[in-house]
PyMOL Python script that loads the backbone (N, CA, C, O; Angstrom):
from pymol import cmd

cmd.read_pdbstr("""\
ATOM      1  N   MET A   1      -9.345  -9.026 -24.100  1.00  0.00           N
ATOM      2  CA  MET A   1      -8.661  -9.119 -22.721  1.00  0.00           C
ATOM      3  C   MET A   1      -8.069  -7.661 -22.749  1.00  0.00           C
ATOM      4  O   MET A   1      -7.775  -7.107 -23.808  1.00  0.00           O
ATOM      5  N   LYS A   2      -7.922  -7.109 -21.580  1.00  0.00           N
ATOM      6  CA  LYS A   2      -7.335  -5.839 -21.571  1.00  0.00           C
ATOM      7  C   LYS A   2      -5.802  -5.932 -21.699  1.00  0.00           C
ATOM      8  O   LYS A   2      -5.325  -7.030 -21.987  1.00  0.00           O
ATOM      9  N   ASN A   3      -4.989  -4.870 -21.507  1.00  0.00           N
ATOM     10  CA  ASN A   3      -3.708  -4.910 -21.531  1.00  0.00           C
ATOM     11  C   ASN A   3      -2.954  -5.885 -20.445  1.00  0.00           C
ATOM     12  O   ASN A   3      -3.032  -5.660 -19.237  1.00  0.00           O
ATOM     13  N   PRO A   4      -2.393  -6.726 -20.859  1.00  0.00           N
ATOM     14  CA  PRO A   4      -1.778  -7.829 -20.203  1.00  0.00           C
ATOM     15  C   PRO A   4      -0.688  -7.451 -19.074  1.00  0.00           C
ATOM     16  O   PRO A   4      -0.530  -8.005 -17.986  1.00  0.00           O
ATOM     17  N   LYS A   5      -0.033  -6.448 -19.578  1.00  0.00           N
ATOM     18  CA  LYS A   5       1.083  -6.099 -18.900  1.00  0.00           C
ATOM     19  C   LYS A   5       0.600  -5.241 -17.668  1.00  0.00           C
ATOM     20  O   LYS A   5       1.258  -5.207 -16.628  1.00  0.00           O
ATOM     21  N   THR A   6      -0.603  -4.537 -17.838  1.00  0.00           N
ATOM     22  CA  THR A   6      -1.348  -3.629 -16.557  1.00  0.00           C
ATOM     23  C   THR A   6      -1.735  -4.835 -15.560  1.00  0.00           C
ATOM     24  O   THR A   6      -1.625  -4.679 -14.344  1.00  0.00           O
ATOM     25  N   LYS A   7      -2.124  -5.867 -16.039  1.00  0.00           N
ATOM     26  CA  LYS A   7      -2.755  -7.021 -15.301  1.00  0.00           C
ATOM     27  C   LYS A   7      -1.561  -7.482 -14.367  1.00  0.00           C
ATOM     28  O   LYS A   7      -1.634  -7.365 -13.144  1.00  0.00           O
ATOM     29  N   ILE A   8      -0.508  -7.988 -14.986  1.00  0.00           N
ATOM     30  CA  ILE A   8       0.680  -8.432 -14.270  1.00  0.00           C
ATOM     31  C   ILE A   8       1.086  -7.258 -13.237  1.00  0.00           C
ATOM     32  O   ILE A   8       1.265  -7.647 -12.083  1.00  0.00           O
ATOM     33  N   GLU A   9       1.238  -6.027 -13.456  1.00  0.00           N
ATOM     34  CA  GLU A   9       1.462  -5.034 -12.714  1.00  0.00           C
ATOM     35  C   GLU A   9       0.665  -4.938 -11.434  1.00  0.00           C
ATOM     36  O   GLU A   9       1.161  -4.770 -10.320  1.00  0.00           O
ATOM     37  N   ASN A  10      -0.817  -5.079 -11.746  1.00  0.00           N
ATOM     38  CA  ASN A  10      -1.551  -4.966 -10.719  1.00  0.00           C
ATOM     39  C   ASN A  10      -1.420  -6.218  -9.871  1.00  0.00           C
ATOM     40  O   ASN A  10      -1.496  -6.058  -8.653  1.00  0.00           O
ATOM     41  N   ASN A  11      -1.234  -7.442 -10.346  1.00  0.00           N
ATOM     42  CA  ASN A  11      -1.074  -8.524  -9.333  1.00  0.00           C
ATOM     43  C   ASN A  11       0.382  -8.415  -8.689  1.00  0.00           C
ATOM     44  O   ASN A  11       0.450  -9.085  -7.659  1.00  0.00           O
ATOM     45  N   ILE A  12       1.409  -7.841  -8.972  1.00  0.00           N
ATOM     46  CA  ILE A  12       2.386  -7.621  -8.343  1.00  0.00           C
ATOM     47  C   ILE A  12       2.348  -6.550  -6.976  1.00  0.00           C
ATOM     48  O   ILE A  12       2.794  -6.609  -5.830  1.00  0.00           O
ATOM     49  N   ARG A  13       1.450  -5.409  -7.879  1.00  0.00           N
ATOM     50  CA  ARG A  13       1.101  -4.629  -6.674  1.00  0.00           C
ATOM     51  C   ARG A  13       0.116  -5.219  -5.487  1.00  0.00           C
ATOM     52  O   ARG A  13       0.228  -4.867  -4.313  1.00  0.00           O
ATOM     53  N   ARG A  14      -0.793  -6.095  -5.924  1.00  0.00           N
ATOM     54  CA  ARG A  14      -1.702  -6.971  -5.112  1.00  0.00           C
ATOM     55  C   ARG A  14      -0.692  -7.660  -3.845  1.00  0.00           C
ATOM     56  O   ARG A  14      -0.846  -7.433  -2.645  1.00  0.00           O
ATOM     57  N   ILE A  15       0.137  -8.356  -4.318  1.00  0.00           N
ATOM     58  CA  ILE A  15       1.076  -9.303  -3.627  1.00  0.00           C
ATOM     59  C   ILE A  15       1.861  -8.348  -2.827  1.00  0.00           C
ATOM     60  O   ILE A  15       2.194  -8.823  -1.741  1.00  0.00           O
ATOM     61  N   LYS A  16       2.284  -7.051  -3.058  1.00  0.00           N
ATOM     62  CA  LYS A  16       3.130  -6.287  -2.254  1.00  0.00           C
ATOM     63  C   LYS A  16       2.145  -5.887  -1.061  1.00  0.00           C
ATOM     64  O   LYS A  16       2.633  -5.700   0.054  1.00  0.00           O
ATOM     65  N   LEU A  17       0.901  -5.763  -1.248  1.00  0.00           N
ATOM     66  CA  LEU A  17      -0.223  -5.216  -0.457  1.00  0.00           C
ATOM     67  C   LEU A  17      -0.243  -6.266   0.759  1.00  0.00           C
ATOM     68  O   LEU A  17      -0.416  -5.937   1.932  1.00  0.00           O
ATOM     69  N   GLY A  18      -0.060  -7.448   0.349  1.00  0.00           N
ATOM     70  CA  GLY A  18      -0.458  -8.644   0.988  1.00  0.00           C
ATOM     71  C   GLY A  18      -1.894  -8.735   1.773  1.00  0.00           C
ATOM     72  O   GLY A  18      -2.913  -8.616   1.094  1.00  0.00           O
ATOM     73  N   ASN A  19      -1.985  -8.915   2.990  1.00  0.00           N
ATOM     74  CA  ASN A  19      -3.159  -9.084   3.759  1.00  0.00           C
ATOM     75  C   ASN A  19      -3.963  -8.145   3.888  1.00  0.00           C
ATOM     76  O   ASN A  19      -5.107  -8.350   4.294  1.00  0.00           O
ATOM     77  N   ASP A  20      -3.411  -6.651   3.492  1.00  0.00           N
ATOM     78  CA  ASP A  20      -4.043  -5.497   3.768  1.00  0.00           C
ATOM     79  C   ASP A  20      -5.241  -5.549   2.339  1.00  0.00           C
ATOM     80  O   ASP A  20      -6.150  -4.719   2.345  1.00  0.00           O
ATOM     81  N   GLN A  21      -5.163  -6.351   1.422  1.00  0.00           N
ATOM     82  CA  GLN A  21      -6.152  -6.126   0.438  1.00  0.00           C
ATOM     83  C   GLN A  21      -7.503  -6.845   0.873  1.00  0.00           C
ATOM     84  O   GLN A  21      -8.613  -6.632   0.387  1.00  0.00           O
ATOM     85  N   LYS A  22      -7.236  -7.590   1.717  1.00  0.00           N
ATOM     86  CA  LYS A  22      -8.490  -8.472   2.327  1.00  0.00           C
ATOM     87  C   LYS A  22      -9.320  -7.542   3.190  1.00  0.00           C
ATOM     88  O   LYS A  22     -10.275  -8.078   3.751  1.00  0.00           O
ATOM     89  N   ARG A  23      -9.134  -6.266   3.397  1.00  0.00           N
ATOM     90  CA  ARG A  23      -9.845  -5.591   4.306  1.00  0.00           C
ATOM     91  C   ARG A  23     -10.905  -4.820   3.490  1.00  0.00           C
ATOM     92  O   ARG A  23     -11.379  -3.861   4.099  1.00  0.00           O
ATOM     93  N   GLY A  24     -11.394  -5.037   2.206  1.00  0.00           N
ATOM     94  CA  GLY A  24     -12.376  -4.371   1.705  1.00  0.00           C
ATOM     95  C   GLY A  24     -12.227  -2.780   1.416  1.00  0.00           C
ATOM     96  O   GLY A  24     -11.448  -2.319   0.582  1.00  0.00           O
ATOM     97  N   ASN A  25     -12.991  -2.104   2.140  1.00  0.00           N
ATOM     98  CA  ASN A  25     -12.636  -0.823   1.706  1.00  0.00           C
ATOM     99  C   ASN A  25     -11.367   0.168   2.111  1.00  0.00           C
ATOM    100  O   ASN A  25     -11.304   1.387   1.951  1.00  0.00           O
ATOM    101  N   GLN A  26     -10.480  -0.629   2.622  1.00  0.00           N
ATOM    102  CA  GLN A  26      -9.297   0.158   3.266  1.00  0.00           C
ATOM    103  C   GLN A  26      -8.335  -0.150   1.778  1.00  0.00           C
ATOM    104  O   GLN A  26      -7.247   0.421   1.701  1.00  0.00           O
ATOM    105  N   THR A  27      -8.683  -0.855   0.889  1.00  0.00           N
ATOM    106  CA  THR A  27      -7.766  -1.116  -0.066  1.00  0.00           C
ATOM    107  C   THR A  27      -7.225   0.098  -0.764  1.00  0.00           C
ATOM    108  O   THR A  27      -6.035   0.119  -1.079  1.00  0.00           O
ATOM    109  N   ILE A  28      -8.060   1.165  -1.043  1.00  0.00           N
ATOM    110  CA  ILE A  28      -7.710   2.362  -1.711  1.00  0.00           C
ATOM    111  C   ILE A  28      -6.583   3.094  -0.566  1.00  0.00           C
ATOM    112  O   ILE A  28      -5.535   3.634  -0.920  1.00  0.00           O
ATOM    113  N   ALA A  29      -6.934   3.008   0.504  1.00  0.00           N
ATOM    114  CA  ALA A  29      -5.848   3.671   1.414  1.00  0.00           C
ATOM    115  C   ALA A  29      -4.362   2.931   1.400  1.00  0.00           C
ATOM    116  O   ALA A  29      -3.275   3.500   1.501  1.00  0.00           O
ATOM    117  N   ASN A  30      -4.616   1.467   1.244  1.00  0.00           N
ATOM    118  CA  ASN A  30      -3.547   0.816   1.236  1.00  0.00           C
ATOM    119  C   ASN A  30      -2.677   0.960  -0.170  1.00  0.00           C
ATOM    120  O   ASN A  30      -1.463   0.812  -0.307  1.00  0.00           O
ATOM    121  N   LYS A  31      -3.435   1.214  -0.934  1.00  0.00           N
ATOM    122  CA  LYS A  31      -2.768   1.533  -2.350  1.00  0.00           C
ATOM    123  C   LYS A  31      -2.075   2.778  -2.366  1.00  0.00           C
ATOM    124  O   LYS A  31      -1.097   2.805  -3.112  1.00  0.00           O
ATOM    125  N   ALA A  32      -2.339   3.816  -1.728  1.00  0.00           N
ATOM    126  CA  ALA A  32      -2.221   4.770  -1.495  1.00  0.00           C
ATOM    127  C   ALA A  32      -0.811   4.861  -0.635  1.00  0.00           C
ATOM    128  O   ALA A  32       0.115   5.596  -0.978  1.00  0.00           O
ATOM    129  N   ALA A  33      -0.780   4.003   0.537  1.00  0.00           N
ATOM    130  CA  ALA A  33       0.478   3.711   1.353  1.00  0.00           C
ATOM    131  C   ALA A  33       1.461   3.029   0.462  1.00  0.00           C
ATOM    132  O   ALA A  33       2.659   3.313   0.475  1.00  0.00           O
ATOM    133  N   TRP A  34       0.884   2.042  -0.380  1.00  0.00           N
ATOM    134  CA  TRP A  34       1.733   1.330  -1.163  1.00  0.00           C
ATOM    135  C   TRP A  34       2.753   2.286  -2.126  1.00  0.00           C
ATOM    136  O   TRP A  34       3.960   2.079  -2.248  1.00  0.00           O
ATOM    137  N   HIS A  35       2.106   3.219  -2.685  1.00  0.00           N
ATOM    138  CA  HIS A  35       2.643   4.164  -3.736  1.00  0.00           C
ATOM    139  C   HIS A  35       3.434   5.179  -3.047  1.00  0.00           C
ATOM    140  O   HIS A  35       4.091   5.945  -3.752  1.00  0.00           O
ATOM    141  N   LYS A  36       3.482   5.335  -1.438  1.00  0.00           N
ATOM    142  CA  LYS A  36       4.386   6.224  -0.710  1.00  0.00           C
ATOM    143  C   LYS A  36       5.395   5.150  -0.395  1.00  0.00           C
ATOM    144  O   LYS A  36       6.171   5.401   0.527  1.00  0.00           O
ATOM    145  N   GLN A  37       5.499   4.084  -0.966  1.00  0.00           N
ATOM    146  CA  GLN A  37       6.740   3.119  -0.504  1.00  0.00           C
ATOM    147  C   GLN A  37       6.845   2.664   1.009  1.00  0.00           C
ATOM    148  O   GLN A  37       7.871   2.211   1.516  1.00  0.00           O
ATOM    149  N   MET A  38       5.796   2.826   1.572  1.00  0.00           N
ATOM    150  CA  MET A  38       5.943   2.410   3.218  1.00  0.00           C
ATOM    151  C   MET A  38       6.341   0.779   3.166  1.00  0.00           C
ATOM    152  O   MET A  38       5.992  -0.171   2.466  1.00  0.00           O
ATOM    153  N   THR A  39       7.232   0.968   4.252  1.00  0.00           N
ATOM    154  CA  THR A  39       7.788  -0.433   4.505  1.00  0.00           C
ATOM    155  C   THR A  39       6.742  -1.395   5.394  1.00  0.00           C
ATOM    156  O   THR A  39       5.826  -0.961   6.094  1.00  0.00           O
ATOM    157  N   ASP A  40       7.036  -2.573   5.233  1.00  0.00           N
ATOM    158  CA  ASP A  40       6.199  -3.552   5.743  1.00  0.00           C
ATOM    159  C   ASP A  40       6.029  -3.323   7.289  1.00  0.00           C
ATOM    160  O   ASP A  40       4.965  -3.491   7.884  1.00  0.00           O
ATOM    161  N   ILE A  41       7.261  -2.900   7.889  1.00  0.00           N
ATOM    162  CA  ILE A  41       6.836  -2.644   9.477  1.00  0.00           C
ATOM    163  C   ILE A  41       5.889  -1.491   9.732  1.00  0.00           C
ATOM    164  O   ILE A  41       4.938  -1.414  10.510  1.00  0.00           O
ATOM    165  N   GLU A  42       6.394  -0.608   8.873  1.00  0.00           N
ATOM    166  CA  GLU A  42       5.289   0.759   8.972  1.00  0.00           C
ATOM    167  C   GLU A  42       3.896   0.308   8.816  1.00  0.00           C
ATOM    168  O   GLU A  42       3.036   0.664   9.623  1.00  0.00           O
ATOM    169  N   ARG A  43       3.577  -0.618   7.612  1.00  0.00           N
ATOM    170  CA  ARG A  43       2.276  -0.948   7.493  1.00  0.00           C
ATOM    171  C   ARG A  43       1.659  -1.748   8.480  1.00  0.00           C
ATOM    172  O   ARG A  43       0.433  -1.709   8.580  1.00  0.00           O
ATOM    173  N   GLN A  44       2.476  -2.624   9.386  1.00  0.00           N
ATOM    174  CA  GLN A  44       1.932  -3.453  10.204  1.00  0.00           C
ATOM    175  C   GLN A  44       1.702  -2.536  11.288  1.00  0.00           C
ATOM    176  O   GLN A  44       0.602  -2.709  11.812  1.00  0.00           O
ATOM    177  N   GLN A  45       2.422  -1.582  11.806  1.00  0.00           N
ATOM    178  CA  GLN A  45       2.385  -0.861  12.989  1.00  0.00           C
ATOM    179  C   GLN A  45       1.141   0.126  12.727  1.00  0.00           C
ATOM    180  O   GLN A  45       0.350   0.404  13.628  1.00  0.00           O
ATOM    181  N   ASN A  46       1.032   0.640  11.405  1.00  0.00           N
ATOM    182  CA  ASN A  46      -0.111   1.504  11.167  1.00  0.00           C
ATOM    183  C   ASN A  46      -1.591   0.961  10.676  1.00  0.00           C
ATOM    184  O   ASN A  46      -2.602   1.657  10.581  1.00  0.00           O
ATOM    185  N   GLY A  47      -1.489  -0.318  10.415  1.00  0.00           N
ATOM    186  CA  GLY A  47      -2.754  -1.002   9.804  1.00  0.00           C
ATOM    187  C   GLY A  47      -2.715  -0.561   8.478  1.00  0.00           C
ATOM    188  O   GLY A  47      -3.811  -0.769   7.957  1.00  0.00           O
ATOM    189  N   GLY A  48      -1.843   0.011   7.637  1.00  0.00           N
ATOM    190  CA  GLY A  48      -1.650   0.396   6.438  1.00  0.00           C
ATOM    191  C   GLY A  48      -2.726   1.517   6.174  1.00  0.00           C
ATOM    192  O   GLY A  48      -3.277   1.613   5.077  1.00  0.00           O
ATOM    193  N   MET A  49      -2.987   2.321   7.177  1.00  0.00           N
ATOM    194  CA  MET A  49      -4.194   3.258   7.086  1.00  0.00           C
ATOM    195  C   MET A  49      -3.438   4.627   7.299  1.00  0.00           C
ATOM    196  O   MET A  49      -3.963   5.509   6.620  1.00  0.00           O
ATOM    197  N   ILE A  50      -2.473   5.020   7.962  1.00  0.00           N
ATOM    198  CA  ILE A  50      -2.125   6.263   8.530  1.00  0.00           C
ATOM    199  C   ILE A  50      -0.960   6.601   7.646  1.00  0.00           C
ATOM    200  O   ILE A  50       0.008   5.874   7.424  1.00  0.00           O
ATOM    201  N   GLU A  51      -1.241   8.110   7.051  1.00  0.00           N
ATOM    202  CA  GLU A  51      -0.393   8.620   5.944  1.00  0.00           C
ATOM    203  C   GLU A  51       1.002   8.892   6.595  1.00  0.00           C
ATOM    204  O   GLU A  51       1.080   9.083   7.809  1.00  0.00           O
ATOM    205  N   ARG A  52       1.986   8.908   5.872  1.00  0.00           N
ATOM    206  CA  ARG A  52       3.375   9.315   6.330  1.00  0.00           C
ATOM    207  C   ARG A  52       2.998  11.021   6.566  1.00  0.00           C
ATOM    208  O   ARG A  52       2.327  11.804   5.894  1.00  0.00           O
ATOM    209  N   ARG A  53       3.749  11.170   7.812  1.00  0.00           N
ATOM    210  CA  ARG A  53       3.769  12.872   8.000  1.00  0.00           C
ATOM    211  C   ARG A  53       5.292  13.237   8.331  1.00  0.00           C
ATOM    212  O   ARG A  53       6.005  12.422   8.917  1.00  0.00           O
ATOM    213  N   PRO A  54       5.822  14.648   7.885  1.00  0.00           N
ATOM    214  CA  PRO A  54       6.985  14.880   8.107  1.00  0.00           C
ATOM    215  C   PRO A  54       7.407  14.692   9.578  1.00  0.00           C
ATOM    216  O   PRO A  54       6.557  14.951  10.430  1.00  0.00           O
ATOM    217  N   ASN A  55       8.511  14.308   9.935  1.00  0.00           N
ATOM    218  CA  ASN A  55       9.138  13.940  11.207  1.00  0.00           C
ATOM    219  C   ASN A  55       9.648  15.418  11.857  1.00  0.00           C
ATOM    220  O   ASN A  55      10.574  16.031  11.325  1.00  0.00           O
ATOM    221  N   PRO A  56       8.966  15.922  13.035  1.00  0.00           N
ATOM    222  CA  PRO A  56       9.288  17.366  13.526  1.00  0.00           C
ATOM    223  C   PRO A  56      10.835  17.086  14.035  1.00  0.00           C
ATOM    224  O   PRO A  56      11.654  18.004  13.981  1.00  0.00           O
ATOM    225  N   ASP A  57      11.141  15.994  14.450  1.00  0.00           N
ATOM    226  CA  ASP A  57      12.538  15.870  15.194  1.00  0.00           C
ATOM    227  C   ASP A  57      13.748  16.316  13.910  1.00  0.00           C
ATOM    228  O   ASP A  57      14.789  16.953  14.069  1.00  0.00           O
ATOM    229  N   ILE A  58      13.212  15.758  12.693  1.00  0.00           N
ATOM    230  CA  ILE A  58      14.298  15.693  11.624  1.00  0.00           C
ATOM    231  C   ILE A  58      14.178  17.359  10.980  1.00  0.00           C
ATOM    232  O   ILE A  58      15.231  17.888  10.626  1.00  0.00           O
ATOM    233  N   ALA A  59      13.060  18.027  10.868  1.00  0.00           N
ATOM    234  CA  ALA A  59      12.745  19.041  10.198  1.00  0.00           C
ATOM    235  C   ALA A  59      13.454  20.351  10.978  1.00  0.00           C
ATOM    236  O   ALA A  59      13.307  21.489  10.532  1.00  0.00           O
TER     237      ALA A  59
END
""", "prot")
cmd.dss("prot")
cmd.show_as("cartoon", "prot")
cmd.util.cbc("prot")
cmd.orient("prot")
């Protein structure tokens, strides 16, 4: 068996991704979004696919 700690971390990550995980090839993009700490609301609006870009109004 592989490192059980990694397995647990992956399960937590999968739970945080939620239904995005079920869309097949989009999983990689969703993982990237998760690593960028995208909020659930943003993920719903973007479908988990669109990367964050700097906000021109703030900059």
